[in-house]
Backbone bond lengths (Angstrom), bond angles and torsions (degrees), N, CA, C in turn:
res aa  C-N    CA-C-N  psi(-1)  N-CA   C-N-CA  omega(-1)  CA-C   N-CA-C  phi
1 X - - - 1.440 - - 1.524 110.42 -
2 X 1.346 115.78 -43.19 1.456 118.34 179.30 1.524 111.43 -64.47
3 X 1.316 116.96 -32.77 1.457 119.88 178.26 1.530 110.48 -63.38
4 X 1.336 116.95 -41.62 1.460 120.98 178.74 1.528 110.77 -63.61
5 X 1.331 117.13 -43.68 1.461 120.90 178.06 1.517 109.96 -63.52
6 X 1.319 116.56 -40.69 1.463 120.64 179.05 1.521 111.47 -62.05
7 X 1.305 117.03 -43.31 1.464 120.37 -179.68 1.538 111.11 -69.00
8 X 1.318 117.22 -34.64 1.458 120.64 -178.95 1.517 111.70 -72.80
9 X 1.323 117.13 -46.94 1.457 120.95 -175.74 1.522 113.55 -89.33
10 X 1.296 116.51 -19.52 1.454 120.03 -178.22 1.521 113.31 77.34
11 X 1.310 118.14 19.96 1.462 121.29 178.99 1.520 109.63 -95.48
12 X 1.303 117.77 149.80 1.460 118.87 177.65 1.530 111.35 -71.26
13 X 1.317 116.02 146.59 1.462 120.93 -179.47 1.524 112.03 -63.54
14 X 1.303 117.41 -22.88 1.462 119.21 -179.60 1.527 110.79 -64.64
15 X 1.317 117.51 -32.98 1.467 119.97 177.97 1.524 109.45 -65.63
16 X 1.316 117.91 -42.97 1.463 121.18 178.59 1.522 109.98 -63.83
17 X 1.314 117.35 -40.96 1.459 120.50 178.46 1.517 112.08 -62.87
18 X 1.319 116.51 -40.78 1.462 120.82 178.59 1.522 110.30 -65.45
19 X 1.318 116.96 -38.59 1.459 120.23 -179.79 1.528 112.42 -71.60
20 X 1.327 117.65 -29.21 1.458 121.18 -179.66 1.528 113.43 -87.61
21 X 1.309 117.85 -12.31 1.460 121.40 -177.78 1.532 113.23 -59.40
22 X 1.344 119.68 -46.61 1.480 118.31 179.41 1.530 113.32 -60.01
23 X 1.321 117.63 -37.12 1.463 119.97 178.62 1.527 110.65 -65.32
24 X 1.307 117.40 -42.45 1.465 120.63 178.18 1.520 112.17 -64.89
25 X 1.311 116.46 -36.73 1.459 121.08 178.14 1.526 110.30 -65.61
26 X 1.337 117.06 -41.36 1.470 120.78 178.15 1.527 111.22 -65.07
27 X 1.316 117.23 -38.38 1.465 120.46 177.97 1.529 110.07 -65.71
28 X 1.314 117.33 -39.59 1.466 120.72 179.14 1.528 110.57 -65.21
29 X 1.323 117.67 -40.59 1.465 120.58 177.92 1.520 110.15 -65.21
30 X 1.336 117.11 -41.61 1.466 120.13 178.77 1.529 110.75 -62.00
31 X 1.316 117.06 -38.51 1.464 120.91 178.50 1.524 110.88 -64.80
32 X 1.323 116.61 -40.61 1.459 119.85 177.43 1.530 110.15 -63.31
33 X 1.322 117.23 -38.73 1.458 120.19 177.73 1.521 111.16 -66.32
34 X 1.328 118.28 -34.82 1.464 121.01 175.92 1.525 111.47 -61.14
35 X 1.311 116.10 -28.93 1.461 121.22 179.27 1.522 112.76 -87.66
36 X 1.336 116.82 -4.00 1.457 120.48 -178.42 1.507 113.30 82.47
37 X 1.323 117.07 18.51 1.459 122.08 -179.42 1.523 109.14 -112.34
38 X 1.292 117.10 157.80 1.446 121.60 179.13 1.536 110.37 -79.92
39 X 1.310 115.84 150.19 1.456 120.39 179.26 1.519 113.41 -67.87
40 X 1.318 116.53 -19.78 1.460 120.63 178.41 1.528 112.54 -63.73
41 X 1.324 116.96 -19.55 1.468 119.48 178.81 1.531 111.78 -66.70
42 X 1.318 117.48 -16.29 1.464 119.79 176.40 1.527 111.43 -64.16
43 X 1.309 116.59 -23.53 1.463 119.98 -179.26 1.524 112.95 -67.70
44 X 1.341 117.53 -20.66 1.461 118.16 177.35 1.525 110.83 -71.59
45 X 1.331 117.33 -7.53 1.460 121.51 177.59 1.516 113.66 -67.10
46 X 1.327 117.51 -10.56 1.466 118.92 177.77 1.528 111.38 -74.66
47 X 1.328 116.60 -13.98 1.463 121.06 173.83 1.538 106.55 -85.97
48 X 1.326 118.44 122.09 1.466 121.18 -167.76 1.525 117.10 -51.02
49 X 1.297 121.05 -55.36 1.461 121.14 -174.68 1.527 113.44 -78.90
50 X 1.312 117.44 -13.22 1.457 121.31 179.36 1.532 110.06 -71.12
51 X 1.314 117.76 -17.89 1.463 120.62 177.29 1.525 111.55 -57.70
52 X 1.318 117.64 -27.95 1.460 120.72 178.03 1.521 111.41 -65.58
53 X 1.324 117.26 -34.94 1.463 120.90 177.29 1.519 109.57 -66.77
54 X 1.315 117.21 -43.46 1.465 121.12 178.94 1.525 110.09 -63.93
55 X 1.308 117.55 -40.26 1.465 120.70 176.70 1.525 110.84 -61.54
56 X 1.324 116.98 -41.39 1.468 120.95 176.89 1.526 110.67 -61.32
57 X 1.328 117.24 -42.56 1.463 120.39 178.50 1.525 110.75 -61.61
58 X 1.328 117.55 -39.86 1.462 120.94 -177.17 1.526 112.40 -66.48
59 X 1.322 118.24 -30.90 1.463 120.27 -177.73 1.526 112.68 -97.00
60 X 1.326 117.76 -5.13 1.457 119.68 -179.56 1.526 110.93 -82.57
61 X 1.321 115.16 163.04 1.460 122.50 -179.51 1.526 110.22 -70.18
62 X 1.319 116.87 140.42 1.460 121.66 176.76 1.516 110.76 -76.37
63 X 1.319 115.80 175.00 1.459 120.39 179.45 1.525 110.38 -72.37
64 X 1.333 116.22 145.41 1.461 121.46 -179.31 1.519 113.07 -83.77
65 X 1.315 117.35 -16.89 1.462 121.40 -177.15 1.525 109.38 -117.61
66 X 1.323 115.08 164.50 1.470 119.66 177.95 1.525 109.63 -63.14
67 X 1.323 115.75 146.54 1.458 120.31 178.09 1.529 108.82 -125.93
68 X 1.322 117.35 -166.08 1.466 121.65 -178.13 1.527 112.64 -63.44
69 X 1.321 117.50 -18.31 1.457 121.24 -174.58 1.521 113.06 -99.39
70 X 1.323 118.58 -0.37 1.455 121.19 175.49 1.516 113.18 130.77
71 X 1.323 113.31 -175.81 1.465 121.18 179.55 1.526 110.48 -71.57
72 X 1.317 115.92 163.86 1.456 121.82 176.72 1.530 107.33 -82.62
73 X 1.329 118.31 117.65 1.471 119.29 -174.85 1.529 114.17 -69.64
74 X 1.318 118.96 -19.64 1.469 120.05 -177.85 1.518 113.13 -91.86
75 X 1.333 118.08 -4.02 1.454 120.32 -179.12 1.519 113.04 -94.91
76 X 1.305 119.38 10.82 1.459 121.75 -179.29 1.514 110.01 -92.90
77 X 1.327 115.89 135.64 1.457 122.01 177.58 1.518 107.02 -120.15
78 X 1.321 116.34 127.73 1.462 119.40 -179.79 1.484 110.53 -119.53
């Protein structure tokens, strides 16, 4: 999709990547909160092999109960 936008507008893809980075960072922090962990743990990703631990956290199941960061958004029935 970004390639199509890049070809249409003539802007480099790096600009789109820079603009989308804050949104991705917020999603990563929200995922860490779903696991009951602080978003500051993302900073350990600067250590090369530790990225595998962060990847494991991202694909693992979140907590079933409310934690310090709020209610579980998927447990609501309306």
